[in-house]
C-alpha positions, 0 to 999 in steps of 0.5 A, spaced: 623 094 883 619 098 878 612 096 881 614 101 887 616 106 883 609 106 879 605 105 885 608 112 888 606 115 881 599 112 882 599 115 889 601 122 887 597 122 881 591 118 883 587 120 877 592 119 871 591 113 867 599 113 865 602 111 872 596 105 873 598 102 866 606 102 868 603 098 874 600 093 869 607 089 866 610 088 873 603 086 876 602 081 870 610 078 871 609 077 878 602 074 877 598 078 881 592 077 878 587 080 883 591 087 883 592 087 876 584 086 875 583 092 880 588 096 876 584 095 870 578 097 874 581 103 876 583 105 869 576 104 867 573 108 873 577 114 870 577 113 862 571 108 861 572 107 854 580 106 855 581 100 849 586 097 853 583 096 859 577 094 856 580 089 852 584 086 857 579 086 862 575 082 857 580 077 855 581 076 863 574 074 863 574 070 857 579 066 860 575 065 866 569 063 861 565 069 864 563 070 857 557 074 858 561 079 862 567 079 857 563 080 851 561 087 855 568 089 855 570 087 848 564 090 845 566 097 847 573 096 844 569 093 837 565 099 837 571 104 837 575 099 833 571 095 828 576 092 825 581 090 830 583 083 829 584 081 836 578 084 839 573 081 833 576 074 835 575 075 842 568 077 842 567 072 837 569 067 841 565 070 847 559 070 842 560 063 840 560 060 847 554 064 848 550 061 843 550 067 838 553 063 832 550 068 827 554 074 831 560 070 832 560 068 824 560 076 823 566 077 827 570 071 825 569 074 818 571 081 820 578 078 823 579 074 817 579 080 813 585 083 817 588 076 817 586 072 811 587 064 812 588 065 820 587 058 823 584 061 829 579 065 826 577 059 821 577 054 826 572 059 830 568 060 823 567 052 822 565 052 829 560 057 828 557 054 822 
């Protein structure tokens, strides 16, 4: 199984990010959520600005309705990639659910710059207005 291979690679190179990312897909496919989140946290200990680990940790927390915590992770991604569609849209949903409608509108607008007429961004913008 590929997760066994990557686990061995993690053990051999504990400070390397790449083998940890190799674990992500098998853990996700096996629905091992707690191990998946632990893997992302291990990546962030090594590389706190890692956009993939920050984004997916934020999305996980967003889906758990932990909007304040989710926003902290996704804000890092938007700070590094200000026009990333997925990060702007996810952060906008966090802000909307936190009552930060003006901030949410700004982010929905950025998402619409990348994907004009996107139904998800338009729906969020309508909710934030």
